[in-house]
Backbone bond lengths (Angstrom), bond angles and torsions (degrees), N, CA, C in turn:
res aa  C-N    CA-C-N  psi(-1)  N-CA   C-N-CA  omega(-1)  CA-C   N-CA-C  phi
1 M - - - 1.409 - - 1.337 115.25 -
2 T 1.330 119.72 123.35 1.407 124.50 179.90 1.473 112.15 -105.14
3 L 1.389 112.70 139.91 1.416 115.83 -169.28 1.582 108.14 -107.10
4 F 1.284 114.45 -70.77 1.483 115.46 -164.07 1.580 109.72 -157.68
5 N 1.355 108.44 171.26 1.520 120.91 -175.33 1.450 116.20 -142.23
6 S 1.254 122.63 129.53 1.351 124.42 171.81 1.462 109.16 -151.90
7 R 1.414 115.93 151.45 1.466 120.93 169.71 1.467 106.72 -126.43
8 A 1.316 123.98 46.25 1.364 124.54 -179.87 1.498 104.30 -82.98
9 T 1.546 116.17 179.01 1.540 116.62 -177.32 1.471 108.92 -75.30
10 R 1.261 123.50 -14.69 1.500 121.08 178.44 1.451 97.78 -94.14
11 M 1.490 114.80 150.57 1.338 122.03 170.07 1.543 116.24 -58.23
12 L 1.396 122.49 105.83 1.363 118.08 -178.87 1.546 101.97 -115.61
13 A 1.364 111.98 -168.87 1.534 116.68 -164.89 1.484 115.69 -119.38
14 L 1.299 113.23 141.95 1.475 121.27 -179.87 1.476 102.40 -138.22
15 Q 1.432 120.10 133.94 1.404 121.99 172.24 1.563 110.79 -126.10
16 I 1.227 114.73 125.67 1.540 121.07 176.39 1.454 110.53 -131.72
17 P 1.438 116.79 148.64 1.452 116.61 -170.26 1.494 109.98 -82.43
18 H 1.233 123.15 -20.48 1.526 121.15 -172.08 1.540 106.30 -148.41
19 P 1.490 114.71 89.93 1.361 119.32 -176.22 1.646 108.23 -60.69
20 L 1.276 116.53 -36.67 1.365 112.27 -172.00 1.735 107.91 -69.29
21 A 1.202 111.59 -35.47 1.469 114.90 173.18 1.578 114.51 -59.98
22 E 1.281 113.78 -35.39 1.500 121.80 174.99 1.591 107.77 -66.47
23 L 1.341 112.44 -44.64 1.382 120.32 -176.96 1.582 111.49 -61.54
24 A 1.271 114.89 -39.53 1.413 122.75 177.97 1.560 108.56 -65.47
25 L 1.406 116.00 -43.67 1.441 119.72 -179.92 1.669 105.36 -62.39
26 L 1.294 113.47 -49.90 1.527 114.08 177.83 1.590 112.89 -54.21
27 V 1.256 114.30 -43.34 1.496 114.39 179.43 1.476 113.27 -58.84
28 L 1.402 108.80 -46.13 1.483 116.96 178.48 1.594 111.23 -57.17
29 C 1.221 110.67 -45.79 1.565 113.00 174.34 1.506 117.13 -66.12
30 W 1.357 113.78 -38.38 1.523 114.47 173.45 1.600 112.61 -66.63
31 T 1.373 115.75 -30.33 1.472 117.27 172.64 1.398 115.36 -64.39
32 G 1.448 111.91 -39.45 1.441 120.03 -175.87 1.613 109.71 -70.12
33 C 1.414 113.27 -26.95 1.441 111.01 -175.89 1.563 116.26 -73.30
34 G 1.425 112.70 -12.16 1.286 114.74 179.84 1.574 115.50 -80.92
35 G 1.212 118.50 -18.96 1.571 125.32 172.93 1.370 106.16 85.64
36 S 1.315 119.11 -177.92 1.505 127.50 178.67 1.516 104.83 -142.14
37 S 1.293 113.42 149.74 1.395 120.22 -170.14 1.599 109.74 -76.77
38 S 1.484 116.10 -13.87 1.401 117.39 169.93 1.534 116.51 -85.83
39 R 1.334 113.05 -2.28 1.601 114.70 -175.96 1.536 106.23 -71.52
40 S 1.312 119.82 156.36 1.414 127.43 171.88 1.427 105.47 -67.41
41 S 1.343 121.23 150.11 1.423 131.78 178.40 1.554 106.13 -68.84
42 T 1.307 116.93 -24.25 1.434 114.60 -179.58 1.570 118.10 -86.58
43 T 1.332 109.88 -1.64 1.501 115.05 177.85 1.524 109.85 -70.08
44 P 1.481 117.62 119.24 1.379 118.36 -179.03 1.567 112.25 -63.13
45 S 1.367 115.91 145.01 1.439 116.77 173.87 1.501 114.82 -78.40
46 N 1.413 114.88 153.95 1.428 111.57 178.29 1.483 114.38 -80.76
47 P 1.328 117.61 148.01 1.537 117.74 -179.82 1.526 107.96 -63.32
48 A 1.320 113.59 155.24 1.496 119.58 175.16 1.470 110.52 -66.99
49 L 1.340 118.56 145.27 1.442 121.92 175.13 1.501 114.99 -80.86
50 P 1.282 119.47 137.84 1.442 119.14 178.51 1.543 106.72 -63.09
51 A 1.365 111.17 142.84 1.478 122.85 -174.85 1.422 112.96 -127.51
52 P 1.325 124.32 88.20 1.496 125.15 177.20 1.521 106.18 -61.54
53 A 1.384 114.29 146.48 1.401 119.34 175.69 1.554 118.69 -58.70
54 H 1.338 107.89 -29.67 1.536 112.98 -176.49 1.605 102.88 -151.53
55 V 1.320 111.12 155.36 1.497 118.59 175.54 1.413 104.87 -126.57
56 V 1.292 122.44 131.19 1.356 131.50 179.82 1.603 111.84 -116.91
57 I 1.197 119.18 116.15 1.541 116.53 -172.63 1.630 101.83 -116.49
58 V 1.465 112.57 121.61 1.367 122.87 -174.83 1.575 105.89 -106.08
59 M 1.245 124.56 122.69 1.456 118.51 178.50 1.434 112.15 -101.77
60 E 1.389 117.15 133.17 1.479 120.96 174.40 1.574 109.16 -116.51
61 E 1.271 119.73 -175.60 1.420 120.05 -170.30 1.523 117.50 -138.95
62 N 1.264 118.50 142.68 1.465 121.85 153.40 1.440 113.88 69.90
63 H 1.242 123.38 26.00 1.412 118.06 178.58 1.632 112.78 -138.42
64 S 1.199 115.97 131.93 1.601 117.15 178.69 1.510 115.52 -66.15
65 Y 1.292 114.93 174.83 1.407 121.10 172.44 1.532 108.81 -54.35
66 S 1.297 117.34 -60.53 1.474 123.14 -169.50 1.606 109.93 -60.35
67 E 1.352 118.08 -26.48 1.364 124.42 178.82 1.444 119.40 -70.82
68 I 1.392 106.89 -23.44 1.506 113.97 176.94 1.548 110.59 -106.62
69 I 1.242 119.64 -48.70 1.609 119.95 -177.40 1.534 105.18 -72.61
70 G 1.328 121.45 -33.41 1.431 122.31 179.66 1.570 110.34 -87.06
71 S 1.221 121.79 13.77 1.460 125.01 -172.60 1.504 110.71 -107.19
72 S 1.329 123.05 132.84 1.512 123.74 170.36 1.539 108.73 -78.05
73 D 1.215 113.90 -3.38 1.607 114.13 -175.64 1.554 111.02 -91.33
74 A 1.374 114.42 -0.95 1.444 121.85 -173.12 1.571 114.21 -119.54
75 P 1.308 120.98 38.45 1.436 123.85 -169.74 1.465 111.51 -58.65
76 Y 1.335 122.07 -37.60 1.478 120.10 -172.59 1.675 107.02 -72.47
77 I 1.262 112.69 -45.97 1.498 115.47 178.97 1.439 112.75 -65.18
78 K 1.333 119.30 -36.33 1.480 119.49 171.17 1.468 114.74 -67.43
79 S 1.281 121.67 -28.60 1.486 121.99 170.31 1.414 113.47 -63.06
80 L 1.370 116.88 -38.98 1.545 126.15 175.09 1.633 107.31 -61.02
81 A 1.284 113.14 -48.14 1.408 117.78 -176.02 1.520 116.90 -63.89
82 A 1.394 112.02 -30.47 1.442 118.71 -178.08 1.465 112.60 -70.21
83 Q 1.404 115.84 -14.76 1.479 120.02 -171.96 1.524 112.17 -111.28
84 G 1.349 113.66 5.26 1.526 122.29 -178.69 1.481 110.09 -129.22
85 A 1.361 106.28 -166.50 1.542 121.18 178.50 1.520 109.32 -97.28
86 S 1.230 117.37 152.66 1.541 120.80 -179.26 1.623 107.20 -117.43
87 F 1.285 111.01 128.66 1.464 118.13 -178.71 1.463 107.17 -108.73
88 T 1.271 122.05 98.09 1.447 127.12 -170.84 1.506 117.03 -95.98
89 Q 1.319 115.80 4.85 1.499 123.46 -177.88 1.467 114.15 -120.91
90 S 1.321 114.68 24.12 1.479 121.29 176.68 1.534 109.42 -102.74
91 F 1.228 121.31 136.61 1.490 124.79 -171.70 1.505 116.35 -134.12
92 A 1.289 122.46 145.96 1.381 119.92 168.65 1.567 113.21 -64.87
93 I 1.291 119.63 159.40 1.527 117.72 -172.70 1.502 112.89 -110.67
94 A 1.319 116.68 -4.89 1.468 118.02 178.10 1.555 113.93 -153.82
95 H 1.231 117.90 167.03 1.623 124.82 166.49 1.403 108.55 -134.25
96 P 1.255 119.50 136.07 1.412 131.12 4.76 1.473 115.55 -86.24
97 S 1.380 125.11 -148.98 1.392 129.25 -159.33 1.607 107.91 -73.63
98 E 1.185 124.90 -50.71 1.593 122.80 -156.73 1.517 106.21 -63.74
99 P 1.369 121.54 -45.88 1.486 108.46 -177.34 1.544 118.05 -59.35
100 N 1.331 115.17 -24.92 1.505 111.91 172.70 1.490 115.62 -70.28
101 Y 1.373 113.48 -40.13 1.406 117.05 175.29 1.473 112.47 -53.47
102 L 1.287 111.22 -45.80 1.645 116.19 -174.38 1.606 105.63 -70.37
103 A 1.187 119.04 -39.46 1.437 120.55 174.85 1.505 115.17 -56.02
104 L 1.413 112.01 -47.07 1.507 122.81 178.77 1.463 110.98 -59.72
105 F 1.387 118.16 -41.07 1.395 116.83 -177.38 1.468 121.03 -95.45
106 S 1.381 116.31 -15.68 1.424 121.52 -172.14 1.531 110.05 -126.55
107 G 1.327 118.04 -11.79 1.434 119.93 -176.14 1.463 117.66 85.07
108 S 1.345 112.79 4.67 1.556 120.64 -171.05 1.531 109.77 -152.81
109 T 1.276 122.90 141.07 1.340 120.99 167.35 1.512 118.10 -72.63
110 Q 1.319 112.22 2.39 1.553 118.64 -178.00 1.520 115.66 51.84
111 G 1.364 115.24 23.81 1.359 121.14 177.42 1.555 114.46 76.43
112 I 1.282 114.96 7.77 1.523 124.90 172.72 1.438 110.30 -74.90
113 T 1.365 116.49 133.07 1.554 117.21 173.51 1.527 113.90 -124.87
114 G 1.330 111.22 5.44 1.643 114.36 179.38 1.528 105.18 -143.03
115 D 1.332 115.28 -168.07 1.387 123.57 -178.10 1.619 102.43 -97.21
116 V 1.360 117.57 112.87 1.429 124.89 -175.57 1.544 109.12 -126.95
117 C 1.314 113.38 143.74 1.495 115.19 179.22 1.588 106.54 -160.20
118 P 1.360 119.51 126.97 1.417 119.31 9.61 1.561 110.79 -102.42
119 L 1.272 117.28 164.30 1.505 127.10 179.54 1.547 108.60 -126.62
120 T 1.303 111.72 143.97 1.544 117.26 171.74 1.526 104.17 -128.81
121 F 1.292 120.34 138.94 1.416 130.20 172.66 1.505 111.16 -135.63
122 A 1.298 120.14 163.70 1.382 133.05 168.76 1.416 110.90 -119.29
123 G 1.324 118.66 161.78 1.566 118.31 170.93 1.566 107.68 117.42
124 A 1.277 113.78 178.35 1.514 121.60 -176.27 1.297 114.55 -66.92
125 T 1.312 121.59 147.41 1.469 131.32 178.38 1.516 109.85 -142.05
126 L 1.271 116.09 167.54 1.449 121.86 170.07 1.691 111.58 -49.62
127 E 1.319 107.64 -44.07 1.497 108.52 179.27 1.546 112.00 -67.53
128 S 1.352 122.70 -48.24 1.348 122.04 178.44 1.614 115.15 -58.03
129 E 1.287 113.83 -35.50 1.514 117.49 179.63 1.508 105.83 -69.64
130 L 1.337 119.21 -34.35 1.454 118.41 -179.56 1.487 110.66 -70.88
131 L 1.374 116.07 -46.31 1.410 124.68 -174.97 1.535 112.37 -58.37
132 A 1.311 113.90 -42.26 1.525 122.39 -174.77 1.625 111.88 -51.08
133 P 1.361 117.18 -46.25 1.453 118.04 -176.88 1.524 107.60 -91.72
134 G 1.326 123.02 11.14 1.455 125.58 176.76 1.437 113.01 90.16
135 K 1.272 121.60 18.94 1.438 122.49 172.76 1.521 110.93 -91.23
136 S 1.246 116.90 179.12 1.547 118.17 -174.39 1.525 107.67 -132.30
137 F 1.405 106.37 160.24 1.582 114.00 179.42 1.458 100.22 -148.87
138 T 1.404 110.70 151.13 1.538 120.59 172.00 1.612 99.95 -151.49
139 G 1.336 111.65 142.07 1.435 125.89 171.24 1.412 112.67 -101.90
140 Y 1.268 126.77 121.06 1.404 130.44 174.41 1.500 114.39 -105.11
141 A 1.209 124.69 122.90 1.490 127.36 -174.56 1.460 108.85 -123.05
142 D 1.328 116.90 125.79 1.381 126.25 -178.65 1.533 111.09 -73.09
143 G 1.407 114.75 116.07 1.484 114.11 -174.93 1.447 116.98 99.46
144 L 1.314 118.16 -19.25 1.444 123.85 174.50 1.506 112.91 -41.36
145 P 1.244 127.66 119.08 1.371 127.52 -176.03 1.498 117.11 -53.02
146 A 1.266 115.53 -49.82 1.582 126.03 -175.28 1.524 106.23 -152.17
147 A 1.357 112.55 159.79 1.328 118.62 171.93 1.443 116.97 -56.98
148 G 1.343 123.25 134.59 1.463 127.46 -175.12 1.572 118.11 69.86
149 S 1.371 115.91 0.20 1.356 121.99 175.79 1.538 114.25 -47.19
150 T 1.419 118.66 138.62 1.475 118.88 179.12 1.397 106.93 -118.00
151 V 1.323 125.07 19.01 1.521 124.94 177.47 1.489 113.37 -59.60
152 C 1.233 120.07 148.15 1.485 121.48 -178.64 1.505 110.27 -80.76
153 S 1.306 116.11 -31.45 1.453 116.71 171.97 1.453 115.02 -160.16
154 A 1.370 115.68 158.39 1.458 119.06 -175.80 1.456 105.49 -162.34
155 G 1.446 118.40 110.77 1.525 117.85 -169.28 1.490 107.60 60.22
156 E 1.379 108.00 -125.27 1.500 119.14 -177.87 1.557 113.38 -98.34
157 Y 1.356 114.66 6.28 1.471 118.49 169.33 1.393 113.70 -71.80
158 D 1.443 123.13 133.09 1.431 123.97 178.51 1.516 108.73 -129.36
159 R 1.282 115.48 107.40 1.603 113.21 171.99 1.382 124.31 -52.77
160 N 1.335 115.24 -22.64 1.436 119.47 175.77 1.559 112.83 -62.41
161 H 1.276 114.31 -15.47 1.572 117.95 174.96 1.551 113.07 -103.02
162 V 1.323 115.74 13.20 1.467 121.41 -174.62 1.470 106.78 -128.80
163 P 1.373 115.98 80.26 1.544 118.93 -170.75 1.494 111.02 -66.61
164 W 1.387 125.51 -32.13 1.462 123.51 -173.81 1.541 107.43 -59.10
165 T 1.326 128.55 -27.61 1.363 131.37 -176.05 1.609 112.36 -67.88
166 N 1.295 117.20 -9.01 1.384 127.24 -172.97 1.515 112.26 -94.41
167 F 1.195 120.75 -17.64 1.524 124.96 -168.65 1.504 111.70 -111.42
168 S 1.346 112.99 114.39 1.490 125.41 -166.27 1.658 107.90 -68.77
169 E 1.268 114.05 -25.90 1.474 119.04 -175.63 1.665 111.20 -80.62
170 D 1.341 115.29 -20.62 1.394 115.23 -178.31 1.641 107.19 -89.18
171 S 1.320 110.52 158.61 1.400 120.10 -166.93 1.532 113.65 -78.98
172 S 1.293 127.72 116.64 1.454 125.63 -176.64 1.601 110.48 -54.67
173 S 1.379 116.37 -29.28 1.353 117.77 173.22 1.480 122.01 -55.72
174 D 1.310 113.41 -23.88 1.422 126.95 176.46 1.514 113.01 -73.08
175 S 1.271 117.83 -5.30 1.535 124.16 -172.11 1.529 102.31 -110.70
176 Q 1.398 115.29 106.36 1.413 117.17 -173.06 1.564 107.58 -129.61
177 P 1.352 117.06 148.82 1.437 124.35 171.72 1.580 109.81 -63.74
178 F 1.294 115.68 148.49 1.499 120.59 -175.22 1.560 110.71 -60.31
179 T 1.383 115.12 -24.25 1.437 118.55 179.09 1.538 109.57 -62.31
180 S 1.270 118.48 -21.77 1.423 123.87 178.91 1.484 119.47 -86.84
181 F 1.356 112.87 0.76 1.562 121.00 177.03 1.431 106.57 -62.02
182 P 1.351 113.97 127.82 1.510 119.19 -178.17 1.511 116.76 -57.71
183 T 1.253 117.97 138.67 1.485 123.93 170.06 1.488 109.61 -90.03
184 N 1.382 123.61 -20.13 1.362 125.83 164.08 1.598 111.88 -99.10
185 F 1.450 107.61 110.97 1.412 104.00 -172.92 1.486 120.82 -68.99
186 A 1.422 116.66 -5.54 1.424 121.91 175.52 1.697 105.16 -68.39
187 D 1.297 118.34 -20.13 1.432 118.60 178.03 1.450 112.62 -86.57
188 L 1.309 122.63 1.01 1.466 123.08 -178.78 1.566 109.71 -68.79
189 P 1.281 115.96 155.00 1.467 116.79 171.84 1.549 110.60 -83.77
190 T 1.220 114.25 169.94 1.645 115.88 -176.73 1.492 111.57 -53.56
191 V 1.441 114.80 -41.93 1.484 117.83 176.16 1.616 105.59 -134.38
192 A 1.246 107.46 133.73 1.614 110.08 177.59 1.603 103.87 -127.15
193 F 1.163 111.53 132.95 1.547 125.19 170.07 1.642 105.68 -87.89
194 V 1.205 115.80 133.94 1.476 117.55 166.94 1.454 111.81 -126.89
195 V 1.359 116.91 118.11 1.478 118.60 173.99 1.380 116.10 -108.18
196 P 1.292 126.06 106.62 1.475 126.79 178.98 1.701 108.74 -61.48
197 D 1.276 112.96 167.60 1.350 119.47 178.30 1.676 105.50 -75.56
198 L 1.374 108.58 178.19 1.366 115.39 -175.64 1.534 120.80 -59.87
199 L 1.419 110.67 -27.19 1.446 121.52 173.31 1.451 112.24 -81.88
200 N 1.331 117.96 -46.29 1.473 119.59 -177.39 1.479 113.81 -73.61
201 D 1.421 121.07 -13.99 1.406 120.70 -174.85 1.559 105.18 -96.85
202 M 1.356 122.89 1.56 1.437 125.34 176.85 1.542 107.44 81.73
203 H 1.364 124.51 2.10 1.401 122.09 174.71 1.508 110.69 -65.74
204 D 1.310 114.07 -48.95 1.417 117.04 -177.99 1.570 110.00 -112.25
205 G 1.323 112.37 -20.60 1.456 122.24 -176.46 1.553 106.16 -92.00
206 T 1.364 110.03 -179.56 1.426 117.46 -175.78 1.525 110.40 -94.57
207 V 1.462 117.53 166.04 1.427 120.10 179.51 1.612 108.23 -62.33
208 A 1.235 114.22 -42.38 1.499 120.61 179.46 1.575 110.50 -54.17
209 Q 1.330 114.07 -45.70 1.396 121.93 177.62 1.530 109.88 -55.10
210 G 1.266 114.47 -60.96 1.493 119.71 179.20 1.508 116.03 -52.60
211 D 1.379 113.86 -45.98 1.527 118.53 179.44 1.451 108.24 -56.40
212 A 1.379 114.91 -45.52 1.437 119.07 -172.74 1.599 108.69 -63.57
213 W 1.251 116.02 -41.04 1.469 125.79 -179.82 1.409 112.45 -56.34
214 I 1.386 121.27 -40.63 1.363 122.93 -175.40 1.611 112.85 -84.35
215 N 1.482 111.42 -22.52 1.417 116.38 -177.54 1.541 113.60 -62.02
216 P 1.303 118.82 123.93 1.509 122.08 -179.07 1.561 114.99 -60.50
217 D 1.409 113.64 -19.74 1.318 119.02 -177.75 1.646 111.05 -102.18
218 G 1.302 113.78 9.07 1.472 122.86 179.28 1.493 112.07 -92.63
219 E 1.192 118.58 -164.97 1.518 127.68 -176.91 1.518 112.41 -52.17
220 H 1.355 117.69 -51.95 1.356 119.56 179.91 1.532 116.42 -74.20
221 G 1.288 118.92 -45.67 1.366 126.50 172.25 1.530 118.56 59.93
222 K 1.433 117.78 24.80 1.444 121.96 -171.39 1.458 110.13 -95.67
223 F 1.246 116.77 -14.69 1.398 121.05 -177.16 1.632 107.79 -101.17
224 G 1.414 113.94 91.94 1.332 115.43 -169.37 1.579 110.50 -122.56
225 H 1.330 120.04 -130.68 1.354 124.53 -174.17 1.381 115.23 -93.32
226 G 1.335 127.17 162.32 1.492 129.67 174.03 1.454 108.53 138.15
227 R 1.283 114.62 172.75 1.607 124.40 -179.20 1.448 106.31 -82.88
228 I 1.366 110.53 76.70 1.590 117.91 -171.42 1.638 103.61 -132.86
229 N 1.173 113.44 141.52 1.515 120.32 162.63 1.417 112.68 -102.93
230 L 1.305 112.96 117.28 1.490 122.89 -177.29 1.470 107.11 -100.97
231 E 1.222 121.57 124.35 1.549 130.89 179.05 1.443 106.90 -109.07
232 V 1.345 120.14 119.38 1.468 120.98 167.72 1.554 114.61 -115.59
233 K 1.244 110.75 123.60 1.493 120.05 -171.93 1.421 111.23 -122.66
234 F 1.418 109.72 141.71 1.457 121.32 -176.57 1.440 106.36 -108.68
235 R 1.350 125.44 118.83 1.423 130.15 167.11 1.602 107.00 -85.96
236 T 1.397 119.00 109.36 1.453 126.46 -171.10 1.412 110.42 -117.26
237 N 1.297 118.20 147.06 1.533 119.87 165.29 1.591 111.88 -98.77
238 H 1.318 114.49 13.67 1.433 114.15 176.51 1.544 108.57 -84.98
239 A 1.222 113.61 128.87 1.545 121.43 -170.51 1.553 113.34 -58.17
240 C 1.446 108.81 -36.36 1.489 110.97 -175.13 1.543 107.28 -121.46
241 S 1.394 118.40 53.52 1.408 122.38 179.73 1.468 109.95 -132.54
């Protein structure tokens, strides 16, 4: 389920189903911007793509578009949606959760059809694609016991929702507990994934709880101001959400 997009100075929300697919599209656009020596001199150049200093992707769970935008329990997320564009034809690709997270992070479900832990894969991921041109990536997981931990569960933490822990070629130092999320946004990586725990991602908790967790004026208050693009995504099992 895709909700909305904004690149204003306050962290607003964008949701897309396959960030790697969008990354590929952006790479193709960037490649096109450079032009070719065989092109006619009258061919207009493409405009430069906007480049936020940081992208923060926050994953939520199991609610359709109408259950969020039509709910009185999600005032903050709705306030973001009101300032952006709505993508209503983006869908999850599998059920249950884990294949979607793997596809989101690596461009493939890796042949996984259920929730399985532990898993180990090799190959390209969003992280490796960012690191190759000198960009940076960090995944922040709510409830992760320690940096680089590979435990399958701990309290409300669920590794099935934390795909970067499954790829042996990615750095374990890039897997951090949410308590390490920078308060100084200049310290953020180019792209950060944030995975709330099972209560705060609305999987086992309420819509109101998840909305409050994201709200920069709420208890956590870590998503605030700055030249940041915040992406809020919902992994849902609703066929048309």
